[in-house]
C-alpha positions as CSV (number, residue, x, y, z in Angstrom):
1,M,88.4,137.9,-57.5
2,G,85.5,138.2,-56.1
3,L,85.1,134.3,-54.9
4,L,88.4,135.1,-53.2
5,R,87.7,138.7,-51.2
6,K,84.4,137.0,-50.0
7,L,86.6,133.5,-48.8
8,R,88.7,136.3,-47.4
9,E,85.9,138.3,-45.6
10,K,84.0,135.2,-44.3
11,F,87.6,132.9,-42.3
12,H,90.6,135.5,-42.3
13,D,89.9,139.7,-42.9
14,D,92.7,140.6,-40.8
15,W,95.9,138.6,-42.7
16,C,97.9,140.8,-44.2
17,S,97.7,140.9,-48.0
18,E,101.4,141.4,-48.2
19,C,103.3,139.3,-46.2
20,T,100.1,136.7,-44.2
21,S,100.4,137.9,-40.7
22,E,98.1,138.6,-38.6
23,M,97.0,142.2,-38.3
24,E,96.2,144.1,-35.0
25,V,92.9,146.0,-34.9
26,I,93.7,149.9,-34.6
27,R,90.2,151.3,-34.9
28,R,86.3,150.5,-35.0
29,Q,83.9,152.7,-35.8
30,L,79.8,152.1,-35.8
31,Y,78.7,154.9,-38.6
32,A,74.9,154.9,-39.9
33,L,74.0,155.8,-43.5
34,P,70.8,157.7,-43.7
35,T,71.1,157.7,-47.4
36,M,70.0,154.0,-47.1
37,T,66.8,152.6,-45.9
38,V,64.7,149.3,-46.4
39,G,63.5,148.6,-50.1
40,H,66.3,151.8,-51.0
41,Y,69.8,149.9,-50.9
42,V,72.2,150.8,-53.5
43,S,75.8,148.7,-53.9
44,H,78.4,151.4,-53.8
45,E,82.3,150.4,-54.4
46,E,83.6,153.6,-54.4
47,P,85.7,155.2,-50.8
48,E,83.7,158.8,-52.0
49,Y,80.1,157.5,-51.7
50,Y,80.9,156.5,-48.0
51,K,82.9,159.3,-47.0
52,K,80.1,161.5,-48.1
53,H,77.2,159.6,-46.3
54,L,78.3,158.2,-42.8
55,V,77.8,159.4,-39.5
56,P,79.4,157.8,-36.3
57,V,77.3,157.0,-33.9
58,N,77.7,155.0,-30.8
59,C,75.7,152.1,-30.5
60,K,73.2,150.1,-32.7
61,A,70.1,151.2,-30.9
62,E,70.7,155.0,-32.2
63,I,70.4,153.6,-35.5
64,P,67.0,154.4,-36.6
65,T,64.3,151.2,-37.6
66,G,65.0,150.7,-41.3
67,M,68.2,152.6,-41.7
68,Y,71.5,150.6,-42.9
69,A,74.7,151.0,-40.7
70,C,78.4,150.4,-41.4
71,G,81.4,149.2,-39.7
72,I,84.7,150.3,-40.1
73,T,87.9,148.3,-39.1
74,A,90.9,149.4,-39.5
75,Y,93.7,147.2,-39.4
76,R,97.8,147.4,-39.1
77,C,100.2,144.7,-39.7
78,P,103.2,144.9,-36.9
79,Q,105.0,143.0,-39.6
80,C,105.4,145.4,-42.0
81,G,103.4,148.2,-41.2
82,H,100.5,147.8,-44.0
83,R,97.3,149.0,-43.2
84,A,93.7,148.1,-44.0
85,V,90.3,149.2,-44.2
86,K,87.3,147.0,-43.7
87,L,83.9,148.2,-44.7
88,G,80.9,146.3,-43.6
89,V,77.4,147.7,-45.0
90,F,75.1,146.0,-43.0
91,L,70.8,146.5,-41.8
92,P,70.5,146.0,-38.0
93,V,67.3,143.8,-37.4
94,R,66.6,143.1,-33.8
95,D,69.9,143.2,-32.1
96,V,71.3,141.1,-35.4
97,E,73.4,142.4,-38.6
98,K,72.0,141.3,-41.5
99,P,74.9,141.6,-44.1
100,E,74.7,143.6,-47.6
101,Q,78.2,144.1,-48.7
102,G,81.8,144.1,-47.6
103,L,84.5,146.2,-49.1
104,Y,87.9,146.2,-48.0
105,F,90.2,149.3,-49.0
106,E,94.3,148.6,-49.0
107,H,95.6,151.6,-50.2
108,G,94.9,154.9,-48.1
109,E,91.2,155.3,-49.7
110,M,89.6,156.0,-46.2
111,D,92.5,156.9,-44.3
112,D,91.3,161.1,-44.8
113,F,88.6,159.8,-43.9
114,L,89.1,158.1,-40.6
115,W,92.0,160.1,-39.1
116,S,90.4,163.2,-39.9
117,E,87.6,162.9,-37.7
118,D,90.2,162.2,-34.7
119,R,91.5,166.1,-35.4
120,G,88.9,167.9,-35.8
121,R,86.1,166.5,-33.6
122,G,88.6,164.5,-30.9
123,L,87.7,160.8,-30.4
124,S,85.4,161.5,-27.1
125,G,84.0,165.0,-27.3
126,G,81.3,164.9,-30.0
127,R,77.5,166.7,-29.3
128,S,74.4,164.7,-28.6
129,S,71.9,165.2,-31.5
130,S,68.1,163.5,-31.8
131,K,68.9,163.9,-35.2
132,M,71.3,162.5,-37.7
133,D,72.8,165.5,-40.1
134,G,76.1,164.9,-39.7
135,K,76.8,168.1,-38.1
136,N,76.0,167.1,-34.6
137,V,76.9,163.4,-33.6
138,I,77.7,161.3,-31.1
139,R,80.7,159.3,-31.1
140,G,82.4,156.2,-29.7
141,P,83.6,152.4,-30.5
142,Y,82.0,149.9,-32.6
């Protein structure tokens, strides 16, 4: 199972697992992971961890040096309506992403997190903050 997941991540992360059609991207967002820094990375597979610790940012430049980041891409299949979320944890190093972990959630595990942000803060209306405490953040596309 792990080998198939790695192949899918590498080559066809946008294929629907239900009907094998190409899915369309419906949302992309970049997040900082303030709880993980260089030398302190711990792999997590449960969506609750990410829901609790992700802080949205506009661009990689806003992520402090040595802090891990996470890119989330939400997909929807135009043929069958199946939805999936790809979550990729990486360390930004000199404009290069050093991947650590890739996860797929295909049963709505991240839906409440992704879509509650839209209702709560609005896609364009966050406030800027120099500290990453999750309360005042800049929002934008990944």
